[in-house]
VOGU-3710 file (C-alpha; in Angstrom, 3 decimals, decimal comma):
1> xxxxxxxxxx> 1,809/11,446/-31,087  1,395/13,301/-27,775  -0,691/16,001/-29,470  -2,898/13,431/-31,200  -3,567/11,561/-27,927  -4,496/14,812/-26,182  -6,930/15,695/-28,984  -8,546/12,267/-28,520  -9,153/12,939/-24,806  -6,275/10,978/-23,240
11> xxxxxxxxxx> -4,565/12,853/-20,391  -1,171/11,085/-20,398  1,811/13,381/-19,871  4,877/13,545/-22,120  6,903/11,110/-19,987  4,274/8,380/-20,052  3,714/8,728/-23,792  7,466/8,529/-24,375  7,821/5,445/-22,148  5,056/3,553/-23,983
21> xxxxxxxxxx> 6,450/4,783/-27,294  9,826/3,255/-26,469  8,342/0,021/-25,103  6,551/-0,474/-28,426  9,943/0,019/-30,120  8,657/2,930/-32,173  11,716/5,058/-31,400  13,627/3,947/-34,474  16,507/6,229/-35,319  15,969/8,082/-38,581
31> xxxxxxxxxx> 18,629/7,813/-41,204  20,171/11,184/-41,813  22,564/12,556/-44,375  25,616/14,593/-43,515  25,183/18,023/-45,006  27,562/20,928/-45,215  26,178/24,110/-43,637  24,855/26,601/-46,158  26,966/29,725/-46,285  24,200/31,924/-47,674
41> xxxxxxxxxx> 20,859/30,307/-46,801  17,787/31,710/-48,533  14,697/32,145/-46,375  11,434/30,743/-47,704  8,659/33,271/-47,236  5,357/32,255/-45,640  2,282/33,402/-47,606  -0,347/35,547/-45,887  -3,328/33,599/-47,230  -4,334/30,545/-49,189
51> xxxxxxxxxx> -3,640/30,356/-52,924  -0,779/32,847/-52,819  1,648/30,057/-53,668  1,368/26,349/-54,338  4,378/24,031/-54,410  4,399/20,995/-56,701  6,743/18,068/-57,176  7,002/14,491/-58,467  7,958/11,290/-56,632  8,744/7,768/-57,859
61> xxxxxxxxxx> 8,114/4,339/-56,375  7,441/0,811/-57,630  4,814/-1,909/-57,371  5,535/-5,458/-56,146  6,003/-6,442/-59,790  8,822/-3,930/-60,144  6,845/-1,585/-62,366  7,622/2,051/-61,564  4,849/4,556/-60,900  4,912/8,293/-60,249
71> xxxxxxxxxx> 3,052/10,644/-57,932  2,359/14,331/-58,522  2,011/16,237/-55,240  0,407/19,669/-54,755  0,775/21,613/-51,482  -0,477/25,069/-50,478  2,440/26,861/-48,800  0,121/28,889/-46,538  -1,349/26,100/-44,393  0,763/23,169/-45,712
81> xxxxxxxxxx> -2,413/21,502/-46,936  -1,896/18,682/-49,422  -4,319/19,616/-52,195  -3,767/16,600/-54,433  -1,655/13,513/-55,035  -2,098/12,144/-58,536  -0,794/8,603/-59,085  -0,143/6,779/-62,353  2,522/5,088/-64,450  2,927/8,187/-66,591
91> xxxxxxxxxx> 2,055/11,805/-65,792  2,506/14,058/-68,844  2,040/17,826/-68,830  -1,592/17,662/-69,978  -2,449/15,339/-67,064  -0,737/17,693/-64,616  -2,742/20,626/-65,932  -5,964/18,644/-65,567  -5,137/17,846/-61,931  -4,540/21,510/-61,082
101> xxxxxxxxxx> -7,701/22,579/-62,886  -9,596/20,047/-60,790  -8,126/21,483/-57,568  -8,807/25,046/-58,711  -12,467/24,162/-59,365  -13,084/23,951/-55,593  -10,259/26,096/-54,227  -9,460/28,714/-56,862  -6,267/29,272/-58,858  -3,033/30,288/-57,090
111> xxxxxxxxxx> -1,137/33,502/-57,731  2,061/31,533/-58,308  3,383/27,983/-58,330  6,852/26,925/-57,158  8,412/23,949/-58,961  11,601/22,355/-60,213  12,779/22,191/-63,824  11,278/18,863/-64,900  10,294/18,512/-68,571  6,564/18,341/-67,794
121> xxxxxxxxxx> 6,766/21,592/-65,845  8,885/23,537/-68,336  6,702/22,537/-71,294  4,944/24,962/-73,608  1,559/23,589/-72,491  2,306/24,460/-68,879  3,471/27,963/-69,794  0,337/28,598/-71,870  -1,925/27,291/-69,106  -0,255/29,525/-66,501
131> xxxxxxxxxx> -0,536/32,591/-68,738  -4,203/31,868/-69,411  -4,992/31,850/-65,685  -2,612/34,639/-64,636  -0,318/32,332/-62,656  3,371/33,103/-62,135  5,629/30,062/-62,470  8,551/30,147/-60,026  11,315/27,699/-60,985  13,879/26,757/-58,359
141> xxxxxxxxxx> 17,571/26,543/-59,222  18,709/23,126/-60,506  20,095/21,017/-57,683  18,534/23,242/-54,991  15,534/21,260/-53,627  15,646/23,288/-50,391  14,205/26,186/-52,381  11,031/24,092/-52,575  11,088/23,114/-48,904  7,354/22,979/-48,200
151> xxxxxxxxxx> 6,594/20,253/-50,712  9,923/18,506/-50,015  8,983/18,267/-46,335  5,596/16,864/-47,294  7,275/14,385/-49,663  9,398/13,041/-46,807  6,316/12,417/-44,663  4,481/10,766/-47,553  7,536/8,614/-48,280  7,917/7,480/-44,650
161> xxxxxxxxxx> 4,240/6,841/-43,938  2,981/5,476/-47,262  5,481/4,655/-49,996  8,111/3,040/-47,758  5,614/1,507/-45,343  3,532/-0,629/-47,716  4,083/-3,158/-50,472  1,714/-2,308/-53,331  0,428/-4,814/-55,862  -1,766/-2,423/-57,857
171> xxxxxxxxxx> -2,166/1,294/-58,425  -5,623/1,049/-56,862  -3,993/0,048/-53,565  -1,638/3,036/-53,752  -4,528/5,415/-54,417  -6,723/4,022/-51,637  -4,001/4,209/-48,976  -2,986/7,667/-50,209  -6,553/8,968/-49,945  -6,717/7,810/-46,310
181> xxxxxxxxxx> -3,333/9,388/-45,615  -4,506/12,740/-47,027  -7,544/12,808/-44,746  -5,333/12,149/-41,724  -2,659/14,643/-42,808  -5,046/17,506/-43,607  -7,877/17,045/-41,131  -6,750/14,998/-38,122  -3,035/15,513/-37,504  -1,844/18,652/-35,658
191> xxxxxxxxxx> 1,273/20,296/-37,128  3,895/21,963/-34,946  4,528/24,601/-37,621  0,826/25,553/-37,511  0,593/25,957/-33,739  -0,700/22,423/-33,099  -3,567/22,881/-35,581  -4,345/20,725/-38,584  -4,014/22,401/-42,010  -7,797/22,631/-42,309
201> xxxxxxxxxx> -8,177/24,086/-38,796  -5,395/26,606/-39,460  -7,082/27,908/-42,616  -10,419/28,174/-40,798  -8,853/29,908/-37,773  -7,137/32,465/-40,001  -10,180/32,920/-42,175  -10,639/36,533/-43,211  -11,419/38,537/-46,368  -8,273/37,203/-48,045
211> xxxxxxx> -9,277/33,610/-47,218  -12,994/33,994/-47,844  -12,889/31,611/-50,812  -11,524/28,755/-48,687  -13,743/25,719/-49,022  -13,189/22,011/-48,490  -13,352/19,609/-51,395
//
């Protein structure tokens, strides 16, 4: 919040921002889970340029009526940019492929994709599509979501700021609010992990021969 206010021209210091933040009762304690320390943690490498590795994952939520819907999230590991969030009641393998083809039409295909072992992602259609476009599919170990940390971190933000924050009556409402969230996440919000730059600014700042095909949708 402090970084966003500074980018908007406000000159408040950290202490004043924190005081107002607390007075508005925004300092709600986050629920955390007790976790055992990992004995042999595996480091997640950071790509050198865009499209070296995408991370993908599914999420579930429900409408006011109780009907469950799914989201399919695509993140570029390099600049943490959310490339797509597809939302529907059912998302089969063919739909997933169509979403990634749509992203690739303006961004290019990735060298590899990191994912879990869901049935849509381990399907023959997915394997054939990846082979056709020269994409390496990297499957994480079952029960090890930390091996897909970039998209899992994005999922937590999307859950806190969209799925858990609103009551949805229709899928159209979910899509509209999600589209606005993506603009804020990618283009307006500075990320600590990117040196206080937005994902779009980070890709532009690091633009070189390896990132020459970076374009905005």
